C-alpha positions as CSV (number, residue, x, y, z in Angstrom):
1,M,-41.5,-29.4,6.4
2,V,-44.8,-30.4,8.4
3,Y,-44.4,-30.9,11.9
4,K,-46.8,-33.6,13.9
5,F,-47.6,-32.7,17.5
6,K,-49.6,-35.0,19.8
7,L,-51.7,-33.0,22.7
8,V,-53.0,-34.9,26.0
9,S,-54.6,-33.7,29.0
10,D,-54.0,-34.4,32.7
11,E,-57.6,-34.2,33.1
12,V,-59.0,-36.6,30.9
13,S,-56.6,-40.0,30.9
14,N,-58.2,-41.3,27.2
15,F,-58.0,-38.0,25.2
16,S,-55.5,-37.1,22.5
17,R,-55.4,-35.0,19.4
18,E,-52.8,-35.0,16.7
19,I,-52.3,-32.1,14.5
20,E,-50.3,-31.7,11.3
21,I,-48.9,-28.1,10.3
22,D,-46.6,-26.8,8.1
23,A,-43.1,-25.6,10.0
24,N,-43.5,-22.0,8.4
25,S,-47.2,-21.6,9.9
26,T,-47.4,-19.6,12.9
27,F,-48.3,-20.3,16.6
28,L,-51.5,-18.7,15.9
29,Q,-52.5,-21.1,13.3
30,L,-51.2,-23.8,15.5
31,R,-53.7,-22.4,18.1
32,N,-56.5,-22.0,15.9
33,A,-56.1,-25.7,15.2
34,I,-56.1,-26.9,18.3
35,L,-59.2,-24.8,19.4
36,D,-60.8,-26.5,16.7
37,S,-60.2,-29.8,17.3
38,V,-61.4,-29.9,20.6
39,G,-64.3,-27.6,19.9
40,Y,-63.1,-24.7,22.0
41,A,-64.4,-20.7,21.5
42,K,-61.3,-18.3,20.3
43,D,-62.3,-15.5,22.6
44,D,-59.9,-16.4,25.3
45,I,-56.5,-14.9,26.2
46,D,-54.0,-18.2,26.0
47,S,-50.5,-18.9,25.5
48,F,-47.5,-21.8,24.7
49,F,-44.9,-22.6,26.8
50,L,-41.8,-24.0,25.2
51,C,-40.4,-26.7,28.2
52,D,-37.4,-27.9,28.7
53,D,-37.3,-32.2,29.0
54,E,-38.8,-32.1,32.8
55,W,-41.8,-30.3,31.4
56,Q,-40.3,-26.9,33.2
57,R,-41.9,-23.9,31.3
58,Q,-39.1,-21.7,29.5
59,E,-40.3,-18.9,26.8
60,E,-43.9,-17.8,26.3
61,I,-45.5,-17.3,23.2
62,T,-48.6,-14.8,23.7
63,L,-51.8,-14.4,21.7
64,E,-51.1,-10.6,22.4
65,D,-48.8,-8.3,23.8
66,M,-49.5,-7.9,27.7
67,G,-46.9,-5.0,28.0
68,S,-44.2,-6.3,29.8
69,S,-41.4,-4.6,31.1
70,S,-38.9,-7.3,31.5
71,D,-35.8,-7.8,29.5
72,Q,-37.1,-11.3,28.2
73,D,-38.0,-11.7,24.0
74,I,-41.7,-11.3,23.5
75,W,-43.0,-14.0,21.1
76,I,-46.5,-13.1,19.8
77,M,-48.4,-16.3,18.4
78,G,-49.4,-14.4,14.7
79,D,-45.7,-13.3,14.4
80,T,-43.9,-16.1,15.1
81,P,-43.4,-19.1,12.9
82,L,-43.3,-22.7,14.3
83,N,-39.8,-23.1,13.1
84,E,-38.2,-20.1,14.5
85,L,-38.3,-21.7,17.8
86,I,-39.1,-25.4,17.5
87,E,-36.2,-27.2,15.6
88,D,-36.2,-30.7,17.0
89,E,-38.3,-33.7,17.5
90,G,-39.3,-34.3,21.3
91,Q,-39.7,-30.7,21.9
92,K,-42.2,-30.1,24.4
93,L,-44.7,-27.6,24.7
94,V,-47.7,-26.5,27.1
95,F,-50.8,-25.1,25.7
96,V,-52.4,-23.2,28.5
97,F,-56.4,-22.6,27.4
98,D,-57.6,-21.6,30.6
99,Y,-55.7,-18.9,32.6
100,M,-57.8,-18.6,35.3
101,T,-57.6,-22.2,36.6
102,E,-54.1,-22.7,35.0
103,R,-55.4,-25.7,32.5
104,S,-53.5,-26.8,29.7
105,F,-52.7,-29.4,27.1
106,F,-49.3,-31.2,27.1
107,M,-47.9,-31.4,23.6
108,E,-44.9,-32.8,22.1
109,M,-43.7,-32.6,18.5
110,K,-43.6,-36.2,17.4
111,E,-42.2,-36.0,13.8
112,S,-41.2,-33.5,11.3
113,V,-41.2,-34.6,7.9
114,P,-39.2,-33.1,5.3
115,G,-40.4,-32.4,1.6
116,R,-43.8,-31.8,2.6
117,N,-45.7,-28.9,3.0
118,L,-49.5,-27.9,4.0
119,A,-51.6,-24.9,3.3
120,D,-53.6,-25.4,6.2
121,P,-53.1,-27.8,9.1
122,I,-55.1,-30.8,9.9
123,C,-56.1,-32.9,12.8
124,T,-55.1,-36.2,11.7
125,A,-56.2,-38.1,14.8
126,K,-59.0,-37.9,17.8
127,L,-59.0,-39.8,20.8
128,G,-62.0,-39.3,23.4
129,K,-63.9,-36.2,24.2
130,A,-61.7,-33.1,25.3
131,P,-62.1,-31.6,28.8
132,A,-64.5,-28.8,29.2
133,Q,-63.3,-25.6,28.0
134,F,-64.4,-23.6,31.2
135,V,-64.6,-25.0,34.8
136,D,-67.5,-23.5,37.0
137,F,-65.3,-21.3,39.7
138,D,-67.2,-22.5,42.2
139,E,-67.1,-25.6,41.7
140,F,-63.4,-25.7,41.4
141,E,-62.7,-23.7,44.1
142,N,-65.0,-26.8,46.0
143,K,-62.6,-29.3,44.7
144,I,-59.4,-27.6,45.9
145,D,-61.0,-27.1,49.1
146,E,-62.2,-31.2,49.1
147,T,-58.5,-32.2,48.2
148,A,-56.9,-29.9,50.8
149,K,-59.5,-31.2,53.4
150,K,-58.5,-34.7,52.6
151,Q,-55.1,-34.1,52.6
152,S,-55.3,-32.3,56.0
153,E,-57.2,-35.2,57.4
154,D,-54.7,-37.8,56.3
155,L,-51.8,-35.9,57.5
156,D,-50.6,-36.9,61.2
157,I,-49.6,-33.8,63.0
158,D,-46.3,-35.7,64.5
159,D,-45.6,-36.9,60.7
160,F,-45.6,-33.3,59.8
161,Y,-43.7,-31.7,62.5
162,G,-41.8,-34.8,64.2
163,D,-41.9,-35.9,67.7
164,S,-42.0,-34.0,70.5
165,Q,-39.1,-35.7,71.7
166,F,-35.1,-36.1,70.2
167,N,-34.4,-39.6,69.6
168,E,-30.6,-39.6,69.1
169,D,-30.8,-43.1,67.8
170,E,-32.5,-41.4,64.4
171,L,-29.1,-39.9,63.7
172,G,-27.0,-42.7,63.7
173,S,-29.4,-45.3,62.2
174,G,-29.3,-46.2,58.2
175,F,-26.1,-44.8,57.7
176,D,-23.8,-47.3,58.9
177,D,-24.7,-50.2,56.7
178,L,-23.8,-48.2,53.7
179,T,-21.0,-49.0,51.2
180,F,-19.6,-47.0,48.6
181,N,-18.2,-47.7,45.3
């Protein structure tokens, strides 16, 4: 069986990749296919996360065992076949390629094709240029500072803390006209 994955980025609006890979392949093979498709080096720590329908991270599949002392299962990319954790079309994943800044690709298993096998994963579609693998950390901090400053300038202190005086009419308004079925 072959799985078809689509990748997108929240950093670059016109970027996507489609990867086809055998369901018996490992997460490490998927990782390498992704990194090859975007031209990234393979010498950094990264992880996959299985996600629910709301993109909430669930299981983590890591490149290496980090010695976690938790009771949760530890999934290692090189030891874990895709079909052990992915069965259904629509399965969402996040591939974190830059841990320092939490940058990642959002992925979805778009289709499973029974009766087909692939020796090696292939990138079947490329759209747009991938975001840079690394960002300058000082530049990243400056962007965060600029965003925080702009947000604080846009925020009126009364909007955040409320007026200094209590308005009793605010409690009574709004609910009187509601009807329930």
